[in-house]
VEXBA-810217 format. One record per residue (C-alpha): residue number from 1; chain; x, y, z. Coordinates in nm, 4 decimals, padded with zeros to 6 digits, always signed. Example, Ala and Ser with C-alpha at 12.3 -4.5 7.8 and 13.67 -1.06 7.14 Angstrom:
<sites>
(1,'A',(+01.2300,-00.4500,+00.7800))
(2,'A',(+01.3670,-00.1060,+00.7140))
</sites>
This chain:
<sites>
(1,'A',(-10.1358,-14.3564,-03.2286))
(2,'A',(-09.7876,-14.5283,-03.1673))
(3,'A',(-09.7167,-14.7046,-02.8442))
(4,'A',(-09.4987,-14.4373,-02.6995))
(5,'A',(-09.7760,-14.1757,-02.7590))
(6,'A',(-10.0179,-14.4174,-02.6250))
(7,'A',(-09.8274,-14.4783,-02.2918))
(8,'A',(-09.7482,-14.1237,-02.2635))
(9,'A',(-10.1256,-14.0336,-02.2863))
(10,'A',(-10.2028,-14.2853,-02.0347))
(11,'A',(-09.9506,-14.1971,-01.8044))
(12,'A',(-10.0595,-13.8374,-01.8007))
(13,'A',(-10.4174,-13.9344,-01.7378))
(14,'A',(-10.3154,-14.1405,-01.4337))
(15,'A',(-10.0829,-13.8915,-01.2989))
(16,'A',(-10.3662,-13.6281,-01.3128))
(17,'A',(-10.6017,-13.8609,-01.1609))
(18,'A',(-10.3516,-13.9403,-00.8800))
(19,'A',(-10.2893,-13.5864,-00.8262))
(20,'A',(-10.6593,-13.4724,-00.7625))
(21,'A',(-10.8325,-13.8034,-00.6496))
(22,'A',(-10.6956,-13.9712,-00.3072))
(23,'A',(-10.9097,-14.2747,-00.3919))
(24,'A',(-10.7296,-14.3223,-00.6981))
(25,'A',(-10.4112,-14.3500,-00.5153))
(26,'A',(-10.5594,-14.5989,-00.2819))
(27,'A',(-10.7841,-14.8120,-00.4811))
(28,'A',(-10.6535,-14.9757,-00.8240))
(29,'A',(-11.0168,-15.0727,-00.9209))
(30,'A',(-11.1255,-14.7096,-00.8924))
(31,'A',(-10.8203,-14.5832,-01.0823))
(32,'A',(-10.8938,-14.8403,-01.3777))
(33,'A',(-11.2512,-14.7235,-01.3539))
(34,'A',(-11.1543,-14.3488,-01.3942))
(35,'A',(-10.9179,-14.4194,-01.6606))
(36,'A',(-11.1640,-14.6059,-01.8517))
(37,'A',(-11.4184,-14.3336,-01.8291))
(38,'A',(-11.1722,-14.1007,-02.0146))
(39,'A',(-11.1715,-14.3293,-02.2961))
(40,'A',(-11.5373,-14.4233,-02.3360))
(41,'A',(-11.8857,-14.2878,-02.3473))
(42,'A',(-12.0156,-14.5892,-02.2221))
(43,'A',(-12.1221,-14.5592,-01.8342))
(44,'A',(-12.1063,-14.8325,-01.6079))
(45,'A',(-12.2014,-14.7798,-01.2494))
(46,'A',(-11.9028,-14.8291,-01.0247))
(47,'A',(-12.0770,-15.0731,-00.8081))
(48,'A',(-12.1255,-15.3088,-01.1414))
(49,'A',(-11.7620,-15.2325,-01.2427))
(50,'A',(-11.6248,-15.3661,-00.9197))
(51,'A',(-11.7632,-15.6951,-01.0022))
(52,'A',(-11.5495,-15.7138,-01.3257))
(53,'A',(-11.2178,-15.8905,-01.2586))
(54,'A',(-10.9131,-15.6886,-01.2845))
(55,'A',(-10.8075,-15.6628,-01.6534))
(56,'A',(-10.4564,-15.7548,-01.5275))
(57,'A',(-10.5573,-16.1027,-01.3803))
(58,'A',(-10.7597,-16.1659,-01.7253))
(59,'A',(-10.4503,-16.1022,-01.9218))
(60,'A',(-10.2351,-16.2730,-01.6843))
(61,'A',(-10.4575,-16.5964,-01.7139))
(62,'A',(-10.4393,-16.5755,-02.0763))
(63,'A',(-10.0613,-16.5514,-02.0839))
(64,'A',(-10.0408,-16.8508,-01.8192))
(65,'A',(-10.2560,-17.0631,-02.0354))
(66,'A',(-10.0841,-16.9703,-02.3648))
(67,'A',(-09.7113,-16.9355,-02.2276))
(68,'A',(-09.7052,-17.2023,-01.9654))
(69,'A',(-09.9404,-17.4646,-02.0902))
(70,'A',(-09.9033,-17.3941,-02.4547))
(71,'A',(-10.2855,-17.4013,-02.5203))
(72,'A',(-10.4809,-17.2082,-02.7445))
(73,'A',(-10.2064,-16.9841,-02.8874))
(74,'A',(-10.2576,-16.6674,-03.0753))
(75,'A',(-10.2139,-16.6516,-03.4475))
(76,'A',(-09.8566,-16.5456,-03.5697))
(77,'A',(-09.9639,-16.1837,-03.6415))
(78,'A',(-10.0916,-16.1247,-03.3075))
(79,'A',(-09.7840,-16.2953,-03.1532))
(80,'A',(-09.5666,-16.0775,-03.3511))
(81,'A',(-09.7595,-15.7531,-03.2542))
(82,'A',(-09.7351,-15.8511,-02.8723))
(83,'A',(-09.3510,-15.9074,-02.9088))
(84,'A',(-09.3310,-15.5565,-03.0938))
(85,'A',(-09.5286,-15.3916,-02.8124))
(86,'A',(-09.3335,-15.5567,-02.5447))
(87,'A',(-09.0118,-15.4530,-02.6871))
(88,'A',(-09.1654,-15.1019,-02.7309))
(89,'A',(-09.2332,-15.0932,-02.3623))
(90,'A',(-08.8948,-15.2116,-02.2784))
(91,'A',(-08.7301,-14.9345,-02.4864))
(92,'A',(-08.9535,-14.6641,-02.3398))
(93,'A',(-08.8664,-14.7831,-01.9849))
(94,'A',(-08.4937,-14.7623,-02.0672))
(95,'A',(-08.5312,-14.4197,-02.1795))
(96,'A',(-08.7223,-14.3082,-01.8571))
(97,'A',(-08.4630,-14.4686,-01.6305))
</sites>
Protein backbone atom coordinates (compact mmCIF):
# COMPACT_ATOMS: atom_id res chain seq x y z
CA UNK A 1 0.00 0.00 0.00
CA UNK A 2 1.48 3.37 -0.96
CA UNK A 3 1.30 6.48 1.20
CA UNK A 4 -1.68 7.94 -0.62
CA UNK A 5 -3.68 4.72 -0.24
CA UNK A 6 -2.72 4.45 3.42
CA UNK A 7 -3.76 8.03 4.17
CA UNK A 8 -7.03 7.57 2.30
CA UNK A 9 -7.79 4.38 4.23
CA UNK A 10 -7.03 5.96 7.59
CA UNK A 11 -8.96 9.13 6.72
CA UNK A 12 -11.99 7.03 5.76
CA UNK A 13 -11.81 5.08 9.02
CA UNK A 14 -11.45 8.28 11.08
CA UNK A 15 -14.35 9.92 9.26
CA UNK A 16 -16.59 6.88 9.81
CA UNK A 17 -15.72 6.86 13.50
CA UNK A 18 -16.33 10.58 13.88
CA UNK A 19 -19.68 10.16 12.15
CA UNK A 20 -20.94 7.40 14.46
CA UNK A 21 -19.17 7.98 17.78
CA UNK A 22 -19.48 11.28 19.63
CA UNK A 23 -16.77 10.17 22.03
CA UNK A 24 -14.31 9.97 19.12
CA UNK A 25 -15.09 13.61 18.33
CA UNK A 26 -14.30 14.69 21.88
CA UNK A 27 -11.46 12.38 22.95
CA UNK A 28 -8.39 11.91 20.75
CA UNK A 29 -7.16 9.02 22.88
CA UNK A 30 -10.47 7.19 22.31
CA UNK A 31 -10.24 7.95 18.59
CA UNK A 32 -6.70 6.53 18.37
CA UNK A 33 -7.85 3.51 20.38
CA UNK A 34 -10.73 2.84 17.99
CA UNK A 35 -8.56 3.28 14.88
CA UNK A 36 -5.93 0.96 16.37
CA UNK A 37 -8.61 -1.69 16.92
CA UNK A 38 -9.40 -1.57 13.18
CA UNK A 39 -5.83 -2.61 12.36
CA UNK A 40 -5.08 -5.31 14.93
CA UNK A 41 -6.62 -8.28 16.65
CA UNK A 42 -4.74 -7.48 19.83
CA UNK A 43 -7.13 -6.25 22.49
CA UNK A 44 -6.01 -3.84 25.17
CA UNK A 45 -8.64 -2.63 27.61
CA UNK A 46 -9.15 1.11 27.17
CA UNK A 47 -8.28 1.74 30.83
CA UNK A 48 -4.80 0.34 30.09
CA UNK A 49 -4.57 2.05 26.69
CA UNK A 50 -5.21 5.43 28.36
CA UNK A 51 -1.97 4.97 30.29
CA UNK A 52 0.07 4.85 27.07
CA UNK A 53 1.47 8.25 26.06
CA UNK A 54 -0.01 9.68 22.88
CA UNK A 55 1.80 8.30 19.84
CA UNK A 56 2.28 11.84 18.56
CA UNK A 57 4.02 12.82 21.83
CA UNK A 58 6.42 9.89 21.48
CA UNK A 59 7.33 10.71 17.88
CA UNK A 60 7.61 14.44 18.63
CA UNK A 61 10.09 13.64 21.41
CA UNK A 62 12.06 11.46 18.99
CA UNK A 63 12.08 14.26 16.40
CA UNK A 64 13.19 16.80 19.01
CA UNK A 65 16.07 14.61 20.18
CA UNK A 66 17.19 13.84 16.64
CA UNK A 67 16.52 17.12 14.83
CA UNK A 68 17.15 19.69 17.54
CA UNK A 69 19.77 17.99 19.66
CA UNK A 70 21.33 15.99 16.80
CA UNK A 71 21.52 12.83 18.93
CA UNK A 72 20.84 9.20 18.06
CA UNK A 73 20.16 9.80 14.39
CA UNK A 74 18.45 7.22 12.20
CA UNK A 75 20.39 5.50 9.47
CA UNK A 76 20.37 7.09 6.01
CA UNK A 77 17.81 4.59 4.62
CA UNK A 78 15.29 5.41 7.35
CA UNK A 79 16.00 9.11 7.01
CA UNK A 80 15.33 8.94 3.26
CA UNK A 81 12.07 7.03 3.83
CA UNK A 82 10.93 9.69 6.30
CA UNK A 83 11.76 12.47 3.83
CA UNK A 84 9.91 10.65 1.05
CA UNK A 85 6.88 10.11 3.28
CA UNK A 86 6.87 13.75 4.36
CA UNK A 87 6.95 14.79 0.70
CA UNK A 88 4.10 12.39 -0.07
CA UNK A 89 2.02 13.98 2.69
CA UNK A 90 2.75 17.48 1.39
CA UNK A 91 1.77 16.49 -2.15
CA UNK A 92 -1.44 14.85 -0.96
CA UNK A 93 -2.31 17.94 1.08
CA UNK A 94 -1.72 20.19 -1.94
CA UNK A 95 -4.11 18.06 -3.98
CA UNK A 96 -6.81 18.25 -1.31
CA UNK A 97 -6.71 22.03 -0.90
